[in-house]
C-alpha angles and dihedrals in degrees: 000000000000112000118190111203114204101203104201096181117110086216090074112192089006093062113130089211092055090057089068089056090047090050093051091047091059091064098041105049090155088074124070116228114197118183129211110193094217096163094053101037105034094121093059090044090055089057096047121013097167097100090048092049090051092049091049092050092052097048125103092193127025110207117196107208119184148130116252110253117191099329096319145046119295117280091248091061089046088057092048090054089052088053091048089057095043102039108008130106126259105283097179112149097011119126125249135183138163142225120199136176124204141118086274093259102151094331084148092069091049091052092047089052092056093043092052092050091047088056089050088054094047092248122148099235114206128197113291134214118249106191133181113247089249099042095101089058091061129071091231093051092050092050091048090053091053092043090052093052092048088051090049091053091048091053091051097050106029110120125223090247132167114281110279119242116271098258105134123102124224124047146253119225119218112202112198144154093205115158117227091245094049094103094170095057093039090053091049091053090047092051091051094048092048090057098043114096095212136055118287122208112205113208114189112200089207087072095056117083108221115199088211147304125296112294096200090234095140092226090131090050092063103044106000096251129111124238089229117084097206094112096249093134092058092040091053097045099042103033104032112021096047093065124102090237140358127230121191116207119186147139117245110254124180092342093306143065091278134259096283092057089045090055088052091050095046093050087060087063096144094036084068087064099030102053094204093166091054112149095025116113124239135198140183135225109195132187114200139043100313092166087071093052109072092160092055091048090053091048093055094048094044092048091055092045096051090046093052090240124143107236103227095187150305115239109202143126130034091327094049099117093052090039089054089059093047089048091051090052093048093046091052091049090051092050095047094046096036087233114203121166129185116282118248131219093294094053100038096041095042094048093049092052090054092042092057092044094049092047091055093044097040091122090064103026095052098153091052092046091051090050094047093048094048091050095049095244090143094052094088097058101140094224088065093062096080094154094057092044090053091047091052090051088053094048091044091053091050092049090057090066113087091200093053092046090052093049094045095052106158093350091102095069091039089055090051088057096059098088090044092051089056090052091050092048091053090045091054091053092046092049091049091051092048090052091054091052 
């Protein structure tokens, strides 16, 4: 497969984001990765776009690769997209994806920008990878990059086959409030279950008798139990949270999931802080005009992100029945491969807000504090990284000197590449050894 990498970083070869592409390429030599240094050579591309047009026309996958600059992609990549629309070939039906690096500050708006422009160009835009700038320097980050690329390849080649036989163990729980006469939502659930190759347990909230909504009394924060005695705690932990994945099926009501679902959510008050289903994928089956509900779309994505759950899909709209089948396929892939990708702005930012809150309120919210401490959520407090702070003081002092800046020239970005070069060297050896085996 020919993969055209549009490197939007003005640092060119010294782009941190590009190193993730280089790392992936080491383990997939059967695919050809060609790089256009859009961020560094945009002026020459404005003068003559013919070589770029030819490269775009010959690509099977167009991979946007860039650092997030102030909420969006760098201006140079913006300009290249303008040129693609003005002077580029017809890209209808081709695949596109993106890799970004940032500190997850509004990476979501940058990804939306690329997705929207891909739709303008007729490209089939697949889920991208939003990595932290330092992810490639960690074992977890490197594995997530490879897992993402494998998932990307699966999305590109998976056929619309007949539903596989139900041969998997475990189960998926479908939480719904579907009324008996809601034939649209019931049919959507049935379509999903028919496609899923493992048992599905449908839990209808209408059949559970809630004593009431959350009272905000903080009883569950202290000892993990609810003041109500309606059995919701046991119901939640044994029926819902023991499943391999959770699917929420609902009809849009008053711009939300409805008051019954909200009661269910609120009664999980501390589960909103203690993400006890972390690592398990989720999906949604939605009846109603979701396209007209941007806030509800954001809510579903953010909920999955904060919970550390891979969002396998949202089946809604005119294409909902077919989307339900695709979502079932993706959910099954996520379960089998334990798919876990880096959290974006919603997940990283939301979790840090709760982390700081729980740390301050640990005397009251003891169960949450115990959970956060055992999962290492306090380990990334910035004040603990004394070595990095000291290094930044040193670099900052050097950058104040005009003479040093003149002597360093481009050495700054080259120096930043040193740890990534070591990672790539190790990756090359590892890939060579794997090839021998």
